[in-house]
C-alpha positions as CSV (number, residue, x, y, z in Angstrom):
1,X,-16.1,-9.7,-10.5
2,X,-15.2,-9.6,-6.8
3,X,-11.7,-8.3,-5.9
4,X,-10.6,-9.1,-2.4
5,X,-8.5,-6.4,-0.7
6,X,-6.8,-7.3,2.5
7,X,-7.6,-5.2,5.6
8,X,-4.1,-3.9,5.9
9,X,-4.0,-2.8,2.3
10,X,-7.4,-1.2,2.6
11,X,-6.3,0.7,5.7
12,X,-3.1,1.9,4.0
13,X,-5.1,3.1,1.0
14,X,-7.7,4.9,3.2
15,X,-4.9,6.7,5.1
16,X,-3.3,7.8,1.8
17,X,-6.6,9.1,0.5
18,X,-7.3,11.0,3.7
19,X,-3.9,12.6,3.6
20,X,-4.4,13.6,0.0
21,X,-7.7,15.2,0.8
22,X,-6.2,17.1,3.7
23,X,-3.4,18.4,1.6
24,X,-5.8,19.5,-1.1
25,X,-8.1,21.3,1.4
26,X,-5.1,22.9,3.1
27,X,-3.7,24.3,-0.1
28,X,-7.1,25.5,-1.1
29,X,-7.6,27.4,2.1
30,X,-4.2,29.0,2.2
31,X,-4.3,30.3,-1.4
32,X,-6.3,33.2,-2.8
33,X,-10.0,33.0,-2.1
34,X,-10.9,32.2,-5.7
35,X,-8.2,29.7,-6.4
36,X,-8.3,26.0,-6.5
37,X,-6.3,23.6,-4.4
38,X,-3.0,22.0,-5.5
39,X,-4.2,18.7,-6.9
40,X,-0.8,17.6,-8.0
41,X,0.6,18.1,-4.5
42,X,-2.3,16.3,-3.0
43,X,-1.8,13.3,-5.3
44,X,1.9,13.3,-4.8
45,X,1.6,13.4,-1.0
46,X,-1.0,10.6,-1.0
47,X,1.3,8.4,-3.2
48,X,4.2,9.2,-0.9
49,X,2.3,8.2,2.2
50,X,1.0,5.0,0.6
51,X,4.4,4.1,-0.5
52,X,6.0,4.7,2.9
53,X,3.3,2.7,4.7
54,X,3.6,-0.2,2.3
55,X,7.3,-0.3,2.8
56,X,7.1,0.1,6.6
57,X,4.2,-2.3,7.2
58,X,4.8,-4.9,4.5
59,X,1.6,-4.2,2.6
60,X,0.4,-7.8,3.0
61,X,3.4,-9.4,1.3
62,X,2.7,-13.1,1.9
63,X,5.8,-14.4,0.1
64,X,7.9,-13.7,3.1
65,X,5.2,-14.5,5.7
66,X,4.3,-18.0,4.4
67,X,7.5,-19.6,3.3
68,X,6.8,-23.1,2.1
69,X,9.5,-25.7,2.5
70,X,10.3,-27.6,-0.7
71,X,9.2,-31.2,-0.9
72,X,11.9,-33.6,0.4
73,X,13.9,-35.5,-2.2
74,X,13.4,-39.2,-2.5
75,X,14.9,-41.0,0.5
76,X,14.7,-44.5,-0.8
77,X,18.0,-46.4,-0.8
78,X,17.0,-49.3,-3.0
79,X,19.7,-50.1,-5.5
80,X,19.0,-52.4,-8.5
């Protein structure tokens, strides 16, 4: 099964994943040497970045971009 992801959505997802990785590595480096990174903080920050970018950039919402006009009503004036 092939799932098509639009380029804007893929870019937003990629930025969110990169931010999550950076937060995880930063919390890992700043804590004690034998401790793990903050995985919950990394996931939360990635989700927040993805949400903010989708809201700001539209996230590929085609419902507003391609508004189709409804079909015109019948214009015939024939009376029986």
